[in-house]
C-alpha positions as CSV (number, residue, x, y, z in Angstrom):
1,X,-25.7,-8.8,-19.1
2,X,-22.5,-8.8,-21.1
3,X,-19.4,-10.2,-19.2
4,X,-17.3,-7.3,-19.1
5,X,-20.2,-5.2,-17.9
6,X,-20.9,-7.6,-15.0
7,X,-17.4,-7.5,-14.0
8,X,-17.5,-3.7,-13.9
9,X,-20.5,-3.9,-12.1
10,X,-19.6,-6.3,-9.5
11,X,-17.5,-4.2,-7.1
12,X,-20.6,-1.8,-6.8
13,X,-23.1,-4.6,-6.3
14,X,-21.0,-6.3,-3.7
15,X,-20.5,-3.0,-1.7
16,X,-24.2,-2.0,-1.9
17,X,-24.8,-5.4,-0.7
18,X,-22.7,-5.1,2.1
19,X,-24.0,-2.0,3.4
20,X,-27.5,-3.2,3.3
21,X,-26.6,-6.1,5.2
22,X,-24.8,-4.4,7.5
23,X,-28.0,-1.7,8.1
24,X,-30.3,-4.8,8.7
25,X,-28.1,-6.6,10.8
26,X,-27.7,-3.6,13.2
27,X,-31.6,-2.9,13.2
28,X,-32.8,-6.5,13.4
29,X,-30.4,-7.5,16.3
30,X,-30.4,-4.1,17.8
31,X,-27.0,-3.3,18.1
32,X,-26.0,-0.5,20.0
33,X,-24.4,2.6,18.0
34,X,-21.7,2.6,20.2
35,X,-21.0,-1.2,19.4
36,X,-21.6,-1.1,15.6
37,X,-23.0,2.1,14.1
38,X,-25.2,1.7,11.1
39,X,-24.2,3.0,7.5
40,X,-26.5,5.8,7.8
41,X,-24.8,7.1,11.1
42,X,-21.4,6.5,9.3
43,X,-22.6,8.7,6.7
44,X,-24.1,11.2,8.9
45,X,-20.6,11.4,10.6
46,X,-19.0,12.0,7.5
47,X,-21.4,14.7,6.5
48,X,-21.1,16.5,10.0
49,X,-17.3,16.2,10.5
50,X,-16.6,16.7,6.5
51,X,-14.3,19.8,7.1
52,X,-12.0,18.0,9.9
53,X,-12.2,14.6,7.9
54,X,-11.2,16.3,4.4
55,X,-8.0,18.3,6.1
56,X,-6.9,15.1,8.2
57,X,-7.3,13.1,5.1
58,X,-5.5,15.1,3.0
59,X,-2.5,15.0,5.7
60,X,-2.6,11.2,5.6
61,X,-2.6,10.9,1.7
62,X,0.4,13.4,1.9
63,X,2.3,11.4,4.2
64,X,1.6,8.2,2.7
65,X,2.5,9.3,-0.7
66,X,5.8,10.6,0.4
67,X,6.6,7.4,2.2
68,X,5.7,5.5,-0.8
69,X,7.9,7.2,-3.2
70,X,10.9,7.3,-0.9
71,X,9.9,3.3,-0.8
72,X,10.1,3.4,-4.8
73,X,13.0,5.0,-5.1
74,X,15.1,3.1,-2.5
75,X,13.3,-0.1,-3.0
76,X,14.1,-0.4,-6.7
77,X,17.9,1.1,-6.2
78,X,18.2,-1.8,-3.5
79,X,16.2,-4.5,-5.3
80,X,18.7,-3.9,-8.5
81,X,21.7,-3.8,-5.9
82,X,20.6,-7.4,-4.3
83,X,20.0,-8.7,-7.5
84,X,22.9,-7.9,-9.4
85,X,24.9,-10.9,-8.4
86,X,23.6,-14.1,-6.5
87,X,26.3,-13.6,-3.8
88,X,24.9,-10.2,-2.9
89,X,21.3,-11.8,-3.0
90,X,22.1,-14.8,-0.6
91,X,24.0,-12.2,1.8
92,X,21.3,-9.2,2.2
93,X,18.2,-11.4,1.7
94,X,18.1,-12.8,5.1
95,X,18.9,-9.5,6.6
96,X,16.0,-7.9,4.7
97,X,13.9,-10.6,6.3
98,X,15.0,-9.9,9.6
99,X,14.3,-6.2,9.3
100,X,10.6,-6.9,7.7
101,X,9.8,-8.9,10.8
102,X,10.4,-6.2,13.3
103,X,7.3,-4.7,14.0
104,X,7.0,-1.2,12.6
105,X,4.8,0.3,15.6
106,X,7.8,-0.8,17.6
107,X,9.9,1.6,15.7
108,X,7.7,4.8,15.9
109,X,8.5,5.8,19.7
110,X,12.3,5.5,18.4
111,X,11.3,7.9,15.7
112,X,9.4,10.2,18.0
113,X,12.9,10.6,19.8
114,X,15.0,11.2,16.6
115,X,12.4,13.8,15.0
116,X,9.7,14.7,17.4
117,X,5.7,14.5,16.8
118,X,4.6,15.3,13.0
119,X,4.7,14.4,9.5
120,X,8.5,13.2,9.7
121,X,7.6,9.8,11.6
122,X,4.7,9.1,9.7
123,X,6.6,9.5,6.4
124,X,9.4,7.4,7.9
125,X,7.3,4.4,9.2
126,X,5.4,4.4,5.7
127,X,8.6,4.1,4.0
128,X,10.1,1.4,6.3
129,X,6.5,-0.7,5.9
130,X,6.4,-0.4,2.2
131,X,10.0,-0.7,0.8
132,X,10.3,-4.3,1.7
133,X,7.7,-5.4,-1.3
134,X,9.4,-3.6,-3.5
135,X,12.9,-4.9,-3.0
136,X,11.9,-8.3,-2.7
137,X,10.2,-8.3,-6.3
138,X,12.7,-6.2,-8.0
139,X,15.4,-8.6,-6.5
140,X,13.6,-12.0,-7.4
141,X,12.4,-10.5,-10.9
142,X,16.4,-10.4,-11.4
143,X,16.9,-13.6,-9.9
144,X,14.8,-15.1,-12.4
145,X,17.4,-15.0,-15.4
146,X,18.4,-18.8,-16.1
147,X,22.1,-19.1,-15.6
148,X,22.3,-20.8,-19.0
149,X,20.9,-17.6,-20.6
150,X,23.4,-15.9,-18.7
151,X,26.4,-17.9,-20.0
152,X,25.3,-17.8,-23.8
153,X,24.9,-13.9,-23.7
154,X,28.4,-13.5,-21.8
155,X,29.9,-16.2,-24.9
156,X,28.2,-13.9,-27.5
157,X,30.3,-10.8,-25.7
158,X,27.5,-9.1,-23.3
159,X,28.7,-7.9,-20.0
160,X,27.1,-8.0,-16.8
161,X,25.8,-4.5,-17.5
162,X,24.5,-5.4,-20.8
163,X,22.8,-8.4,-19.5
164,X,21.1,-6.4,-16.7
165,X,20.0,-3.7,-19.1
166,X,18.7,-5.8,-21.8
167,X,17.0,-8.9,-20.1
168,X,17.0,-8.5,-16.0
169,X,15.4,-5.4,-15.8
170,X,12.6,-5.8,-18.6
171,X,12.0,-9.0,-17.2
172,X,11.9,-7.4,-13.4
173,X,9.5,-4.9,-14.4
174,X,6.3,-7.0,-14.1
175,X,7.4,-8.0,-10.5
176,X,8.1,-4.1,-9.8
177,X,5.0,-2.6,-10.8
178,X,3.2,-5.7,-9.1
179,X,5.0,-4.7,-6.0
180,X,3.6,-1.3,-6.2
181,X,0.0,-2.3,-5.6
182,X,1.0,-4.2,-2.3
183,X,3.5,-1.4,-1.1
184,X,0.7,1.6,-1.7
185,X,-1.8,-0.2,0.5
186,X,1.2,-0.9,3.4
187,X,2.2,2.6,3.2
188,X,-1.4,3.8,4.5
189,X,-1.1,1.4,7.3
190,X,2.2,2.9,8.2
191,X,1.0,6.5,8.3
192,X,-2.1,5.7,10.4
193,X,0.0,3.5,12.9
194,X,2.5,6.7,13.3
195,X,-0.5,9.2,13.5
196,X,-2.3,7.5,15.9
197,X,1.3,7.5,18.1
198,X,3.0,10.5,17.1
199,X,1.1,13.0,15.2
200,X,-1.6,15.8,16.0
201,X,-2.8,15.5,12.5
202,X,-4.0,12.8,10.0
203,X,-6.8,10.3,10.2
204,X,-5.1,8.1,12.5
205,X,-5.1,10.9,15.0
206,X,-8.8,11.8,14.1
207,X,-10.0,8.0,14.8
208,X,-7.7,8.5,18.5
209,X,-9.5,11.5,19.3
210,X,-12.9,10.0,18.2
211,X,-12.4,7.2,20.4
212,X,-11.5,8.9,23.5
213,X,-14.7,10.7,22.9
214,X,-16.8,7.7,22.2
215,X,-17.4,8.9,18.9
216,X,-17.7,5.4,17.2
217,X,-19.6,6.6,13.9
218,X,-16.5,8.9,13.4
219,X,-14.2,6.3,14.0
220,X,-16.0,4.1,11.4
221,X,-15.9,7.1,9.0
222,X,-12.3,7.4,9.2
223,X,-11.8,3.8,8.3
224,X,-14.4,4.5,5.1
225,X,-12.1,7.6,4.0
226,X,-8.9,5.5,4.5
227,X,-10.5,2.6,2.5
228,X,-11.6,5.1,-0.1
229,X,-8.2,6.5,-0.4
230,X,-6.6,3.2,-0.5
231,X,-8.6,1.9,-3.5
232,X,-7.9,5.1,-5.3
233,X,-4.4,4.5,-5.0
234,X,-4.2,0.9,-5.9
235,X,-6.7,1.5,-9.0
236,X,-3.8,4.0,-10.1
237,X,-0.9,1.3,-9.2
238,X,-2.9,-1.2,-11.4
239,X,-3.5,1.3,-14.1
240,X,0.2,2.1,-14.1
241,X,0.9,-1.8,-14.0
242,X,-1.2,-2.6,-16.9
243,X,-0.2,0.5,-19.2
244,X,3.9,-0.2,-18.5
245,X,3.5,-4.2,-18.3
246,X,0.3,-5.2,-20.0
247,X,2.1,-7.4,-22.2
248,X,3.0,-9.8,-19.4
249,X,-0.1,-9.9,-17.7
250,X,-3.9,-11.3,-19.0
251,X,-6.4,-8.9,-19.1
252,X,-8.4,-8.5,-15.4
253,X,-11.7,-6.5,-14.7
254,X,-10.1,-4.3,-12.1
255,X,-9.0,-0.8,-13.4
256,X,-9.1,-2.1,-17.3
257,X,-9.9,0.5,-19.2
């Protein structure tokens, strides 16, 4: 089998193999469905509750993308600001680390007090949990400009804005687009966390209701849907990264076309 074909087939082979092992383990060890349902039961739950799963998955996808887009805009602007000078970088970076260290699940009750239950807390939670990687990567990309290069460019008459536009921002682009793959997956985490606490809709709320009714296959069905959405959006970000910064990366098998 050609190497490129093997790389493309590898994810499907591993997924199918995992499902076969999962199904066999449940049957061999007689694991009760309320502990670990087999893949067939999960597939049955997806078919049985498809309408609800489809609607709630669209809600989760919408809140996730809204929070993610806010994170992209705010994270890019803040990353450029922090990376503008080493003084700003040294002053704000510790604050950013401290903010990121706060568990976002602890912020959700505050968001509920401010905005009530619904889509807004989910959007804000997705934003809060996903913008930090974007800020850090953009600022790091700008910080990689060598001081000697800056000195040479300034000696040639380049302003600080010229250096940022001609050298800093192009150098930060691979970091920025690479961070989008991390940020989009974290955005899903933020949305689901908020939906399970402060929403009447979304996959997080659906899984919470399934838990209260001991519908374990439906819980796993929700996890499968989240995984599919996460993989799909990760693939989109990987494709975007390759299209925009392919010059800075070696070719990989994932999302290569």
